[in-house]
Backbone as JSON, one array per atom type, in Angstrom:
{
  "sequence": "MLPGTLCDERLFSRQARALEPATRVWRTDYRDLRGPSWCDVLLARLPPRFALAGFSLGGLWALELLRRAPERVKGLALVASNAEPGGRTVRRRSARLWRDWRRLGPEGVVEAMQAQYFHHDRQRRRHAALLRDMARRTPTPAARAQFDWASCRPCGLQVLAASHVPLLVVSGARDRFCPRALQRRVVQARPDARWIELPRCGHFVPLEAHSALSRALQQWLHDTAPARTGAPT",
  "N": [[-5.61, -4.04, 8.47], [-7.58, -2.21, 6.33], [-10.41, -2.31, 4.41], [-11.99, -1.29, 1.23], [-14.85, 0.65, 0.04], [-17.89, -1.07, 0.48], [-16.58, -3.47, 0.75], [-14.96, -6.33, 2.29], [-12.99, -8.25, 4.68], [-11.95, -10.14, 2.96], [-10.84, -8.92, 0.78], [-8.13, -8.43, 1.2], [-6.94, -10.94, 1.24], [-4.81, -12.3, -0.09], [-2.62, -10.66, 0.41], [-2.51, -10.85, 3.18], [-1.82, -13.54, 3.54], [0.75, -13.47, 2.5], [2.07, -11.85, 4.34], [1.68, -12.86, 6.91], [3.48, -14.93, 7.84], [5.53, -13.48, 9.0], [4.47, -11.45, 10.55], [1.78, -10.34, 12.68], [-1.42, -10.17, 11.42], [-4.34, -8.27, 11.11], [-7.39, -8.2, 9.67], [-10.02, -6.08, 9.04], [-13.6, -5.37, 8.83], [-16.61, -3.64, 7.77], [-19.03, -4.2, 8.98], [-20.22, -3.49, 11.42], [-20.22, -0.79, 11.28], [-21.33, 2.46, 11.93], [-20.85, 5.14, 12.07], [-18.49, 7.91, 12.57], [-17.72, 7.37, 15.23], [-17.07, 4.77, 15.24], [-14.35, 4.52, 14.94], [-13.32, 4.87, 17.53], [-14.22, 2.57, 18.76], [-12.78, 0.7, 17.29], [-10.14, 1.41, 17.95], [-10.12, 0.67, 20.61], [-10.01, -2.06, 20.38], [-7.63, -2.64, 19.17], [-4.05, -3.38, 19.45], [-1.57, -1.77, 21.63], [0.34, -0.55, 19.92], [0.48, -0.26, 16.4], [0.49, -0.86, 12.85], [-1.02, 0.61, 9.96], [-2.83, -0.27, 7.09], [-4.63, 0.88, 4.45], [-7.12, 0.55, 1.99], [-8.43, 2.54, -0.54], [-11.45, 3.73, 0.54], [-10.73, 2.68, 3.0], [-8.25, 3.83, 3.42], [-8.97, 6.44, 4.03], [-10.25, 6.06, 6.47], [-8.04, 5.1, 7.87], [-6.46, 7.39, 8.02], [-8.06, 8.89, 9.72], [-7.86, 7.38, 12.05], [-5.15, 7.76, 12.53], [-5.23, 10.49, 13.04], [-6.64, 10.52, 15.44], [-5.19, 8.92, 17.21], [-2.23, 9.36, 17.14], [0.11, 8.64, 18.48], [0.03, 5.93, 18.68], [0.23, 4.76, 16.22], [2.46, 3.18, 14.08], [3.14, 3.02, 11.46], [1.99, 3.75, 8.13], [0.1, 2.86, 5.35], [-1.17, 3.81, 2.34], [-3.34, 2.74, -0.01], [-4.3, 3.03, -3.24], [-5.75, 5.33, -2.52], [-6.52, 8.52, -0.95], [-5.98, 11.82, 0.47], [-7.79, 13.82, 0.55], [-10.34, 16.22, 1.53], [-13.9, 15.73, 2.13], [-16.22, 16.92, -0.3], [-18.2, 18.93, -2.6], [-18.34, 17.46, -5.03], [-17.75, 14.85, -4.16], [-19.82, 14.49, -2.35], [-22.02, 14.48, -4.05], [-21.49, 12.14, -5.52], [-21.6, 10.21, -3.47], [-24.26, 10.5, -2.67], [-25.51, 9.65, -4.99], [-24.68, 6.96, -5.05], [-26.0, 6.02, -2.77], [-28.67, 6.35, -3.57], [-28.68, 4.52, -5.69], [-28.21, 2.19, -4.26], [-30.59, 1.92, -2.77], [-32.39, 1.69, -4.83], [-31.42, -0.26, -6.66], [-30.14, -2.14, -5.14], [-27.38, -3.83, -3.39], [-25.81, -5.37, -5.23], [-26.46, -4.15, -7.59], [-25.29, -1.63, -7.31], [-22.57, -2.33, -7.42], [-22.44, -3.43, -10.0], [-22.94, -1.17, -11.5], [-20.66, 0.33, -11.05], [-18.5, -1.25, -11.64], [-17.17, -1.35, -14.1], [-15.41, 0.76, -13.98], [-13.61, 0.05, -12.08], [-11.42, -1.63, -12.7], [-8.46, -1.86, -14.71], [-7.9, -3.83, -16.59], [-10.1, -5.74, -18.48], [-10.37, -8.48, -18.23], [-9.6, -8.89, -15.62], [-11.68, -7.65, -14.3], [-13.8, -9.4, -14.93], [-12.84, -11.66, -13.67], [-12.91, -11.07, -10.93], [-15.48, -10.32, -10.39], [-17.53, -11.8, -9.12], [-16.66, -11.95, -6.44], [-16.69, -9.21, -5.7], [-19.42, -8.65, -5.91], [-20.44, -10.37, -3.94], [-19.2, -9.42, -1.6], [-20.39, -6.89, -1.43], [-23.06, -7.65, -1.2], [-23.08, -8.77, 1.32], [-22.82, -6.64, 2.96], [-24.32, -4.83, 5.49], [-27.2, -2.7, 5.27], [-27.28, -0.29, 6.95], [-24.52, -0.03, 7.42], [-23.54, 0.35, 4.85], [-24.71, 2.83, 4.23], [-23.41, 4.41, 6.15], [-20.78, 4.26, 5.22], [-20.95, 5.6, 2.74], [-21.69, 8.11, 3.71], [-19.45, 8.84, 5.28], [-17.43, 9.04, 3.36], [-18.26, 11.34, 2.06], [-18.16, 13.39, 3.94], [-15.72, 13.41, 5.23], [-12.86, 14.73, 7.0], [-10.08, 16.81, 5.9], [-7.06, 15.12, 5.24], [-4.48, 15.86, 4.77], [-3.07, 17.63, 6.44], [-2.8, 16.04, 8.68], [-1.1, 14.07, 7.72], [1.17, 15.63, 7.14], [1.98, 16.34, 9.67], [2.8, 14.01, 10.73], [5.32, 11.49, 11.31], [5.63, 8.86, 10.76], [6.63, 5.88, 8.96], [5.62, 6.1, 5.64], [3.81, 4.62, 3.11], [2.79, 4.78, -0.22], [0.72, 3.44, -2.56], [-0.36, 3.1, -5.81], [-2.49, 2.8, -8.72], [-1.63, 3.27, -12.08], [-3.65, 3.64, -13.87], [-5.87, 4.37, -12.47], [-9.09, 5.54, -12.02], [-10.53, 6.64, -9.97], [-8.86, 7.5, -7.87], [-6.67, 9.29, -9.0], [-3.39, 10.11, -10.39], [-2.85, 12.8, -9.72], [-3.98, 13.16, -7.18], [-2.42, 11.44, -5.68], [0.01, 12.73, -5.86], [-0.46, 14.96, -4.26], [-0.56, 13.83, -1.74], [2.09, 12.97, -1.49], [3.37, 15.42, -1.64], [2.61, 16.49, 0.79], [3.99, 14.78, 2.42], [7.02, 14.49, 1.77], [8.91, 12.52, 2.22], [7.7, 10.14, 1.79], [7.29, 6.83, 0.44], [6.48, 6.22, -2.77], [4.77, 4.14, -4.91], [3.86, 3.56, -8.1], [1.84, 1.6, -9.99], [2.05, 0.24, -13.19], [-0.37, -0.2, -15.83], [-2.57, -0.77, -14.2], [-5.6, -0.53, -12.43], [-8.03, 0.75, -10.15], [-8.54, -1.21, -8.15], [-6.19, -2.25, -6.63], [-5.37, -4.27, -4.65], [-6.46, -6.59, -5.74], [-5.95, -6.59, -8.51], [-3.22, -6.23, -8.75], [-1.94, -7.98, -6.93], [0.42, -9.36, -6.11], [2.51, -7.48, -6.42], [1.65, -5.54, -4.62], [1.79, -6.98, -2.23], [4.56, -7.38, -1.99], [5.4, -4.73, -1.71], [4.18, -4.04, 0.72], [5.47, -5.8, 2.44], [8.09, -4.76, 2.45], [7.53, -2.25, 3.5], [6.58, -2.91, 6.09], [8.91, -3.93, 7.1], [10.36, -1.57, 7.25], [8.99, -0.3, 9.28], [9.6, -1.74, 11.5], [11.16, -2.06, 14.74], [14.56, -1.08, 15.38], [17.03, -3.6, 15.44], [18.62, -4.85, 18.34], [20.18, -6.88, 19.13], [19.01, -8.34, 21.1], [16.1, -10.38, 21.48], [12.84, -9.24, 20.48]],
  "CA": [[-5.92, -3.79, 7.08], [-8.9, -1.61, 6.21], [-10.82, -2.44, 3.0], [-12.66, -0.17, 0.6], [-16.31, 0.73, 0.1], [-18.65, -2.3, 0.22], [-15.66, -4.6, 0.75], [-14.7, -6.89, 3.61], [-11.63, -8.71, 4.92], [-11.48, -11.0, 1.87], [-10.11, -8.12, -0.2], [-6.7, -8.51, 1.48], [-6.59, -12.33, 1.54], [-3.49, -12.68, -0.6], [-1.6, -9.9, 1.13], [-2.4, -11.41, 4.53], [-1.05, -14.79, 3.46], [2.16, -13.13, 2.26], [2.65, -11.15, 5.48], [1.48, -13.52, 8.19], [4.62, -15.67, 8.42], [6.46, -12.59, 9.69], [3.8, -10.47, 11.4], [0.37, -10.59, 12.98], [-2.26, -9.36, 10.53], [-5.76, -8.22, 11.44], [-8.2, -7.62, 8.6], [-11.32, -5.71, 9.57], [-14.67, -5.09, 7.87], [-17.44, -2.51, 8.19], [-20.38, -4.67, 9.28], [-20.77, -2.77, 12.56], [-19.97, 0.64, 11.08], [-22.51, 3.33, 11.98], [-20.43, 6.52, 12.01], [-17.1, 8.14, 12.96], [-17.41, 6.79, 16.55], [-16.52, 3.42, 14.99], [-12.9, 4.59, 15.15], [-13.03, 4.67, 18.94], [-14.43, 1.14, 19.0], [-11.65, 0.0, 16.68], [-8.95, 1.69, 18.75], [-10.2, -0.11, 21.84], [-9.72, -3.45, 20.06], [-6.28, -2.79, 18.62], [-2.96, -3.36, 20.43], [-1.07, -0.41, 21.91], [1.04, -0.02, 18.74], [0.07, -1.0, 15.22], [0.62, -0.21, 11.54], [-2.3, 0.65, 9.25], [-2.86, -0.3, 5.63], [-6.0, 1.12, 4.04], [-7.4, 0.63, 0.55], [-9.51, 3.43, -0.95], [-12.12, 4.24, 1.74], [-9.95, 2.27, 4.16], [-7.21, 4.83, 3.63], [-9.59, 7.58, 4.7], [-10.41, 5.66, 7.87], [-6.71, 5.02, 8.46], [-6.06, 8.76, 8.34], [-8.8, 9.31, 10.9], [-7.24, 6.71, 13.19], [-3.9, 8.47, 12.78], [-5.6, 11.78, 13.64], [-7.13, 10.33, 16.81], [-4.21, 8.24, 18.07], [-0.95, 9.38, 16.41], [1.17, 8.01, 19.26], [-0.11, 4.47, 18.61], [0.43, 4.3, 14.84], [3.89, 3.1, 13.77], [3.32, 3.01, 10.02], [0.76, 3.99, 7.38], [0.13, 2.53, 3.92], [-2.37, 4.24, 1.62], [-3.41, 1.96, -1.25], [-5.35, 3.56, -4.12], [-6.55, 6.19, -1.66], [-6.13, 9.92, -1.03], [-6.12, 12.52, 1.74], [-8.61, 15.0, 0.3], [-11.58, 16.3, 2.33], [-15.15, 15.61, 1.38], [-16.62, 18.15, -0.97], [-19.43, 18.86, -3.37], [-18.3, 16.35, -5.99], [-17.82, 13.6, -3.42], [-21.18, 14.39, -1.79], [-22.92, 14.07, -5.13], [-21.22, 10.74, -5.81], [-22.1, 9.41, -2.36], [-25.72, 10.53, -2.75], [-25.91, 8.79, -6.11], [-24.49, 5.57, -4.63], [-27.07, 5.68, -1.84], [-29.89, 6.17, -4.38], [-28.56, 3.26, -6.41], [-28.36, 1.11, -3.28], [-32.01, 1.74, -2.45], [-33.16, 1.36, -6.04], [-30.9, -1.44, -7.35], [-29.55, -3.09, -4.21], [-25.91, -3.82, -3.36], [-25.21, -5.88, -6.46], [-26.67, -3.14, -8.62], [-24.26, -0.61, -7.13], [-21.32, -2.88, -7.92], [-22.54, -3.55, -11.45], [-22.86, 0.17, -12.09], [-19.34, 0.9, -10.85], [-17.45, -2.22, -11.89], [-16.4, -1.05, -15.31], [-14.38, 1.74, -13.66], [-12.76, -0.47, -11.02], [-10.25, -2.35, -13.17], [-7.9, -1.47, -16.0], [-8.04, -4.98, -17.49], [-11.45, -6.31, -18.44], [-10.33, -9.87, -17.74], [-9.56, -8.81, -14.16], [-13.05, -7.34, -13.88], [-14.58, -10.64, -15.0], [-12.3, -12.61, -12.71], [-13.22, -10.7, -9.55], [-16.85, -9.8, -10.32], [-18.32, -12.55, -8.13], [-16.23, -11.53, -5.11], [-17.18, -7.86, -5.44], [-20.87, -8.73, -5.68], [-20.71, -11.03, -2.67], [-18.82, -8.52, -0.51], [-21.43, -5.86, -1.35], [-24.29, -8.29, -0.73], [-22.96, -9.05, 2.75], [-22.74, -5.37, 3.68], [-25.62, -4.36, 6.0], [-27.6, -1.4, 4.74], [-26.78, 0.84, 7.76], [-23.07, 0.1, 7.22], [-23.34, 0.95, 3.53], [-25.04, 4.26, 4.33], [-22.34, 5.06, 6.92], [-19.61, 4.38, 4.34], [-21.21, 6.68, 1.79], [-21.69, 9.37, 4.44], [-18.1, 9.19, 5.7], [-16.69, 9.48, 2.17], [-18.69, 12.68, 1.65], [-17.95, 14.42, 4.97], [-14.47, 13.22, 5.98], [-12.0, 15.92, 7.03], [-8.84, 16.75, 5.12], [-6.02, 14.35, 5.9], [-3.15, 16.32, 4.39], [-2.39, 18.18, 7.61], [-2.45, 14.9, 9.53], [0.09, 13.46, 7.13], [2.31, 16.54, 7.27], [2.41, 16.37, 11.07], [3.22, 12.67, 11.14], [6.66, 11.08, 10.87], [5.67, 7.41, 10.63], [6.91, 5.45, 7.58], [4.43, 6.21, 4.8], [3.84, 3.96, 1.8], [1.69, 5.12, -1.11], [0.67, 2.52, -3.7], [-1.47, 3.51, -6.67], [-2.53, 2.28, -10.08], [-1.46, 4.34, -13.07], [-4.91, 3.78, -14.62], [-6.94, 4.52, -11.49], [-9.98, 6.65, -12.34], [-11.09, 7.2, -8.73], [-7.79, 8.18, -7.14], [-5.65, 9.44, -10.04], [-2.03, 10.53, -10.04], [-2.83, 14.13, -9.1], [-4.27, 13.03, -5.75], [-1.25, 10.81, -5.06], [1.04, 13.77, -5.76], [-0.77, 15.82, -3.12], [-0.13, 13.09, -0.56], [3.56, 12.99, -1.44], [3.76, 16.79, -1.33], [2.46, 16.65, 2.24], [5.01, 13.97, 3.05], [8.03, 14.25, 0.73], [9.7, 11.33, 2.53], [6.9, 8.94, 1.53], [7.66, 5.96, -0.68], [5.34, 6.15, -3.69], [4.88, 3.13, -5.95], [2.76, 3.62, -9.07], [1.85, 0.34, -10.74], [1.57, 0.45, -14.56], [-1.43, -1.09, -16.32], [-3.35, -1.18, -13.04], [-6.67, 0.4, -12.11], [-8.28, 1.13, -8.77], [-8.53, -2.32, -7.2], [-4.81, -2.73, -6.55], [-5.2, -5.54, -3.93], [-6.87, -7.72, -6.57], [-5.38, -6.54, -9.85], [-1.75, -6.3, -8.65], [-1.8, -8.5, -5.57], [1.8, -9.72, -5.78], [3.28, -6.25, -6.29], [1.25, -4.9, -3.37], [2.33, -7.79, -1.13], [5.99, -7.08, -1.86], [5.54, -3.37, -1.19], [3.8, -4.07, 2.13], [6.53, -6.49, 3.18], [9.19, -3.81, 2.65], [7.03, -1.2, 4.4], [6.58, -3.44, 7.46], [10.32, -3.99, 7.51], [10.75, -0.21, 7.59], [8.34, 0.12, 10.52], [10.07, -2.57, 12.6], [12.19, -1.41, 15.55], [15.94, -1.49, 15.09], [17.47, -4.76, 16.21], [19.67, -4.51, 19.3], [20.84, -8.1, 19.53], [18.11, -9.07, 21.97], [14.8, -10.6, 20.83], [11.76, -8.33, 20.88]],
  "C": [[-7.37, -3.35, 6.96], [-9.32, -1.62, 4.74], [-11.54, -1.21, 2.49], [-14.17, -0.25, 0.73], [-16.95, -0.58, -0.34], [-17.74, -3.52, 0.1], [-15.51, -5.14, 2.17], [-13.28, -7.45, 3.66], [-11.08, -9.58, 3.8], [-10.67, -10.23, 0.83], [-8.61, -8.29, -0.05], [-6.23, -9.95, 1.72], [-5.18, -12.68, 1.11], [-2.38, -11.91, 0.11], [-1.42, -10.46, 2.54], [-1.58, -12.69, 4.53], [0.43, -14.51, 3.25], [2.83, -12.55, 3.5], [2.65, -11.97, 6.77], [2.65, -14.38, 8.68], [5.53, -14.78, 9.26], [5.78, -11.63, 10.66], [2.36, -10.87, 11.64], [-0.47, -9.63, 12.15], [-3.71, -9.43, 11.01], [-6.49, -7.48, 10.33], [-9.59, -7.33, 9.16], [-12.35, -5.59, 8.45], [-15.52, -3.96, 8.45], [-18.85, -2.94, 8.59], [-21.02, -3.92, 10.43], [-20.56, -1.27, 12.46], [-21.29, 1.41, 11.11], [-22.13, 4.81, 11.9], [-19.0, 6.67, 12.47], [-16.73, 7.56, 14.32], [-16.89, 5.37, 16.43], [-15.02, 3.41, 15.2], [-12.54, 4.35, 16.61], [-13.2, 3.21, 19.32], [-13.24, 0.34, 18.47], [-10.38, 0.2, 17.49], [-8.94, 0.9, 20.05], [-9.84, -1.58, 21.6], [-8.26, -3.68, 19.67], [-5.23, -2.8, 19.72], [-2.43, -1.95, 20.64], [-0.36, 0.24, 20.73], [0.69, -0.88, 17.54], [0.4, -0.19, 13.97], [-0.7, -0.35, 10.81], [-2.08, 0.6, 7.75], [-4.31, -0.16, 5.2], [-6.13, 1.25, 2.54], [-8.59, 1.55, 0.32], [-10.19, 4.05, 0.28], [-11.37, 3.86, 3.01], [-8.8, 3.21, 4.45], [-7.74, 6.06, 4.33], [-9.82, 7.29, 6.17], [-9.05, 5.58, 8.57], [-6.2, 6.4, 8.85], [-6.8, 9.28, 9.57], [-8.25, 8.64, 12.16], [-5.91, 7.38, 13.55], [-4.17, 9.82, 13.44], [-5.93, 11.6, 15.13], [-6.07, 9.74, 17.74], [-2.84, 8.21, 17.4], [0.16, 8.66, 17.16], [1.13, 6.48, 19.18], [0.21, 3.91, 17.23], [1.92, 4.31, 14.51], [4.17, 3.03, 12.27], [1.99, 3.16, 9.32], [0.99, 3.65, 5.91], [-1.21, 2.92, 3.31], [-2.35, 3.57, 0.24], [-4.59, 2.46, -2.08], [-6.3, 4.45, -3.32], [-6.12, 7.64, -1.86], [-6.33, 10.55, 0.34], [-6.97, 13.78, 1.59], [-9.83, 15.03, 1.22], [-12.79, 16.0, 1.47], [-15.52, 16.96, 0.79], [-17.86, 17.93, -1.8], [-19.45, 17.66, -4.32], [-18.45, 15.01, -5.28], [-19.21, 13.42, -2.82], [-22.17, 13.95, -2.85], [-22.74, 12.6, -5.47], [-21.79, 9.83, -4.72], [-23.63, 9.37, -2.37], [-26.22, 9.65, -3.87], [-25.77, 7.31, -5.74], [-25.6, 5.13, -3.68], [-28.4, 5.5, -2.58], [-29.85, 4.85, -5.13], [-28.74, 2.06, -5.47], [-29.84, 0.84, -3.0], [-32.82, 1.27, -3.66], [-32.74, 0.02, -6.64], [-30.37, -2.52, -6.41], [-28.04, -3.1, -4.31], [-25.26, -4.32, -4.65], [-25.38, -4.88, -7.6], [-25.65, -2.02, -8.54], [-22.94, -1.09, -7.72], [-21.34, -2.97, -9.44], [-22.38, -2.2, -12.12], [-21.45, 0.74, -12.05], [-18.21, 0.02, -11.39], [-16.59, -1.91, -13.09], [-15.27, -0.06, -15.04], [-13.37, 1.24, -12.64], [-11.41, -0.98, -11.52], [-9.77, -1.78, -14.51], [-8.1, -2.58, -17.02], [-9.43, -5.58, -17.35], [-11.44, -7.74, -17.94], [-10.24, -9.91, -16.22], [-10.95, -8.49, -13.61], [-13.9, -8.6, -13.87], [-14.14, -11.62, -13.92], [-12.79, -12.34, -11.3], [-14.66, -10.24, -9.36], [-17.65, -10.5, -9.22], [-17.95, -12.14, -6.71], [-16.77, -10.15, -4.77], [-18.68, -7.87, -5.15], [-21.17, -9.33, -4.31], [-20.32, -10.14, -1.49], [-19.88, -7.43, -0.33], [-22.71, -6.45, -0.76], [-24.26, -8.53, 0.78], [-22.81, -7.79, 3.59], [-24.11, -4.97, 4.18], [-25.93, -2.96, 5.48], [-27.15, -0.23, 5.61], [-25.27, 1.06, 7.59], [-22.77, 0.72, 5.86], [-23.61, 2.45, 3.58], [-23.94, 5.02, 5.08], [-21.08, 5.23, 6.09], [-19.78, 5.52, 3.36], [-21.13, 8.04, 2.49], [-20.27, 9.8, 4.82], [-17.28, 9.69, 4.51], [-17.01, 10.93, 1.83], [-18.33, 13.76, 2.66], [-16.61, 14.31, 5.68], [-13.63, 14.5, 5.93], [-10.77, 15.74, 6.15], [-7.77, 16.01, 5.91], [-4.62, 14.84, 5.6], [-2.37, 16.9, 5.57], [-1.96, 17.08, 8.57], [-1.18, 14.23, 9.02], [1.32, 14.33, 7.35], [2.86, 16.56, 8.69], [2.96, 15.03, 11.54], [4.61, 12.34, 10.58], [6.76, 9.56, 10.73], [6.01, 7.03, 9.19], [5.62, 5.4, 6.76], [4.68, 5.55, 3.45], [2.6, 4.37, 1.02], [1.78, 4.19, -2.32], [-0.56, 2.88, -4.53], [-1.37, 2.82, -8.02], [-2.44, 3.43, -11.07], [-2.74, 4.62, -13.84], [-6.11, 3.94, -13.7], [-7.79, 5.75, -11.83], [-10.53, 7.33, -11.09], [-10.07, 8.01, -7.96], [-6.6, 8.36, -8.07], [-4.34, 9.99, -9.5], [-1.99, 11.88, -9.33], [-3.09, 14.05, -7.6], [-3.11, 12.36, -5.01], [-0.13, 11.84, -4.88], [0.8, 14.67, -4.55], [-0.39, 15.14, -1.8], [1.38, 13.19, -0.4], [4.07, 14.41, -1.17], [3.63, 17.07, 0.17], [3.52, 15.89, 3.01], [6.08, 13.61, 2.03], [8.88, 13.01, 0.99], [8.94, 10.04, 2.27], [7.5, 8.12, 0.39], [6.41, 5.77, -1.54], [5.64, 5.13, -4.78], [3.65, 3.23, -6.84], [2.88, 2.4, -9.98], [1.29, 0.56, -12.14], [0.48, -0.57, -14.9], [-2.27, -1.64, -15.16], [-4.38, -0.1, -12.75], [-6.8, 0.64, -10.62], [-8.09, -0.03, -7.78], [-7.16, -2.99, -7.15], [-4.68, -4.05, -5.8], [-5.59, -6.76, -4.75], [-6.11, -7.75, -7.89], [-3.85, -6.66, -9.84], [-1.38, -6.84, -7.27], [-0.36, -8.81, -5.19], [2.65, -8.48, -5.56], [2.93, -5.55, -4.98], [1.81, -5.67, -2.17], [3.8, -7.47, -0.91], [6.21, -5.69, -1.26], [5.21, -3.32, 0.3], [4.86, -4.77, 2.98], [7.7, -5.54, 3.45], [8.77, -2.71, 3.62], [7.02, -1.68, 5.85], [8.0, -3.59, 7.98], [10.8, -2.61, 7.95], [10.16, 0.25, 8.93], [8.85, -0.66, 11.73], [11.12, -1.82, 13.42], [13.56, -1.92, 15.2], [16.34, -2.63, 16.0], [18.65, -4.36, 17.1], [20.46, -5.73, 19.75], [20.02, -8.95, 20.47], [16.78, -9.25, 21.28], [13.76, -9.62, 21.35], [10.43, -8.98, 20.56]]
}
């Protein structure tokens, strides 16, 4: 499980608890992130075959892992993410976030963005402390690397089109960062994908719609499991 910008493994706590009785779950963070070579380090740690679930920025990293090791990935779940390349608009946003980080610090970045994270204001208030703490625990070099990767990542649509692994797309109908149009482009690249759009939900799907996401991931993992042959595997 790959979290989003300035997030860590705590983002997926509830989903991990829901999945762990049936499967081994590894939640990563970006504390040692310094650049795209981080993918090679991650691949060296992972088992020979694995499924990937990425939220927001984590979905972009998941696509890069799929690009580098397609034979090892047995399933992909993109949660409130997209497969678009970096561009001028994204570069401007990333540059602004880096300026805010240096000027306001990690908590200032979260405060500036938090109003756009959630559809329900009560959810924003409920999770504000966690978001601030995750950002505060992000090392500055790792934060800079996250902003840089978001701005320069390659297009993932071709990677998706060439892949045949079970693909789950989960999005919030009220997501301002990864709206419906970007989800449609993912599904156009992979018409066989299962797309779940959650009503009255913003960007932070793992927090705002944790139960619905857990159920979707459980079904997705079932789809990625090898067919039973009567012998234990």
